[in-house]
N, C-alpha and C positions, 0 to 999 in steps of 0.2 A: 355340638351331638355327633353323635357314631356316624361310621362311615354306613351305608344302604349295606344290608345284607341276600342276596339271592337266598332264600328260600327255595330247597325243592317237594315238591310232592309229589302225592304215590301215584300219579297219572305221568311223570314225565314233565309237567310245566313246574313254572319256579315262579317265586313273587320277590318282587323288593318289597325289603321291610325297611322303614326308618326307626329311628328311636331318638327320645329327646327330651325335656323337663328334668326331671330329679333323678340321678343314678340309679340305678336297681339296688343297689346296696344300703341306700336311705332312701326309700320311696316306701310311705304311707298307703299307696295304691297302684294299682297300675289300669291306664285307659288308654285301650284300641281307638284311634280314632277312625273314622269311614268317609275320606273326601268325597267333594261333589263332583259334578259332573261338567266339564272335564277340567281335571286336575292330575297331577303325578302320582301322588301318594307323599310328597315328601312334607315334612314337618317344616311353619317356620312361624315368625312373629306374627303376631302378639301371643299366639296360642302357645308355643312352647313356655315363653316368660312367665306366662297366667300358669301354667303346669309346674314349672318346676317353683315357684314362691307358696306352692301348698304341696310340698313334697309328691307329685305326682310322676310317674315313671308313662313318658307318654308313647305309646308305639303307632304306627301307623303305616299304609302298605297299599301300593298299587294295585285298584283291582287288574282283572285282565284285560291286556292290551293297553293300559296304562302305564305309564314311566317305566318302562322297561319289563314288565311282568307279562309272562307268557299268554297267549290270548288262549280265550276258553270258548267255542263255538258252541251254540245254544245254551248259553248258563242263564239258568233263571236267580232271581233276588235269593232264593234261599239256600242254592248251592255257595254263597259264603262264610256260610256257618263251617263247613267241612274244611273248606281254605283257614278258617282262622283258626280251628282246631290246632291245626297244622303247626300253624304260626306260634299258637301261644305253647305247644309242647317241646317246639325249637328253642325256644327264649326261656322256658321252664316257668311258665304262669300258671298256677293254679289257680286264682280268682282273677278278674279284672273287670272293669266294669265297660260299657259302651258308649259313643258318644258318634254321631253322625250328622250330616248338613247335606242341604237339599237331596240329593239324589243318594247320599248318603246313608241318608236317614233308615230306609227302609229298608240297608244293608246290617247296619245298628240293629235294627228290630227282627231280622234274621239272625243275627248271631244270637239274641237274648234267648231267642224260642228253640235254635239248635241246643245250646250251651247251657240248659235253665238251673244246671250244677256248679257251675262256675263264673257266669254272669251275675251279681245281685242287683244292678240297678242300669238304666239305658236313658240316654239323654237327645234329642234331637233338635233339628235346628230348620226351620222350614221345609220338613220333610214332606214327600209324595205321601198320597193315600194309594192305597191298590184300588185299580181302575173298576169302576163298580156305577151301574145306573141307581143307586139310590141316591144319590148328588149329582148334579153338573158338572161332573168332573172337568170341564176343561172351563167353565164358567172364571173369569175375570183374568184370566190368561192374556198376557198380552201378543204373545207370538205361539200358538199353541201349533203352530202346523208340522214342526217334527214328531211331536207326540202323534198326532191324527197320521203322519205316516206311517209312524212306529206301528198304529195301532192295525196296520194292513199288513207287518210283515217286515222282520228284514230285507229282502230286497228294495223295496219300495222306501224304506226308512233309507237306505245307502245311494237310492236315485235322489233322495231330497239332499243329502250331504252333498251332493255336486253342485250345487246351487244354493245352498244357504249361506246365508249372511246374518250376521247377528243383527239383532232389533236394538240399539238403546234404550228406548224409550221402557222396554223390559225394566231398568233400573228407576227406582225414585232418588231423588236429591239428595238423599240421606245413604244411598247406598253410594253413591258416585264420590260422595265425602269420606267415606269410609274406606275405597278403594282408592284414594286419592291421601288418604290420611294412615293410620295404623293397620290396615288391612292389605295396603298394596300389595306385598308379594303374594296375598292369595292372587289377586289380578296377574301379575305377572307371570304366576305359575300356570294360570287356567289358559291365558295368550299361548304361553312356550308350548304347552302339551297340545294346542288345537291345533298349533302348525305342524305337528307328528302325525296326523293321519287321523281321522273320524270313527275308527273301529271301536276304539273302547264307549265312545259318547253313542255310536248306533246303537252297540250292545245292550248299553246302560238303558238306551228309552227301549229297546223291544223289552228289556225284562221288567221296565217299570209296568208298562200299560199290560202285559198279559200276566196268566196265575204265578203268584209270587213263590210257591212250592210249601208254604207254611199258612196257617190261620194266624191272626191277630189275637185271639182266643189262647193259642198257646206261650204266648207272652205275659206271662204272669207276675213278673218283676215290676217292682215302681219305677215307671219311666216319665220323664219330664219331656213334655212337648211346649217348644218354643217358638212361636210365630209370630211373624209380623203382619200388621192388620192391613197394612199399605202394598204387600206382596203382591205384586204383578207377575212373579213366574209362576209361584205356588201357591197360592189364595190361600186366606187363612179356613174357607171351607173343610180343605184337606186338614187342616190340624184338626176342626173341632169335629170330622170323622171320624180321625183317630182317637180322640178323645170317648165318643161312644164306644165304638168297638173295642180300645182296649180293656183290656179287667182292671189295671190299676195305674190308672194314667191321669196324671193333673195338666192343665195347658197353662202358660204365661204367654198372655198375649201383650204384643210391645204394639199401640195402636201406629206411632207414628213411622215405625219399621217396615224396611223390606225386605227384600232378598240377602241380601249380603250386609246392611246394620244391622239387622237383627245378630248376628256374631257379637256385638257387643255386650250380649249376655254372658260369652264365653266364661270368665271369671265366677259370677254366680253361681252358674250349671258346672262348672267343675266344684263349688263347694258343698252344693247339694250332691252330685253324686257323690262325696267324701263321705257327708254326713250318711248318708242311704247306706251306704256299704260298710262303714262302721257299724253301724245301727245293726246290720244284717249276720255281719261277722264272716267267717271265711265259709 
């Protein structure tokens, strides 16, 4: 993989960008990956090898306050569209698909809404839905206290972070097997990023439970929603809500998967992105 690149933004911030998968000169498709919370934005196995095997150029970046990227106080989910446009221009990406996991799912959707002329398709894993009273948004979450605090504002979420401890019961047995096996690097990255401070996670949580800054109806591209039926972090009801509200979505439910093990579907989701992007053309 190439060395990380610090991409400057017009407002004086910068984002740390990573590349992996197929080389740009050989790639059939570029995919921008939106990481979960908390993570650094670095790329790792088995994501990179799955992309390389399919001729996919993989790009990722640390969202503000993650992985060395500058903070962006008061950011909402939709603001990522402007950031990714700068990254795409810097890397000379005319068109690219987007993929996101967990807290990265809404950010992938935001890019599709903001850059509809450049993003042909979207895939998400265990994505959060916008906060709504149309469903019992917190139902089925094993440890929703952080998001409840975020609903009260950033200061309340920051106070909660001072005593917050990870609840291991959020992950089902298949999640732990994934973290001890093929997705070990993901767990290590999340642990390492978590020790660097809570600001990225605090800002993510507040952004997720407040208005996103765009409407789901603005995402007209094909969207693949992959969700585990046993997910105790972001329950399946979120995926079902997104399915109803997005104009052109399909839901792949994996009944036995939790929040992490659902990522085992990454290879077939990359196949789906490649097929749909090819059909839609430049």
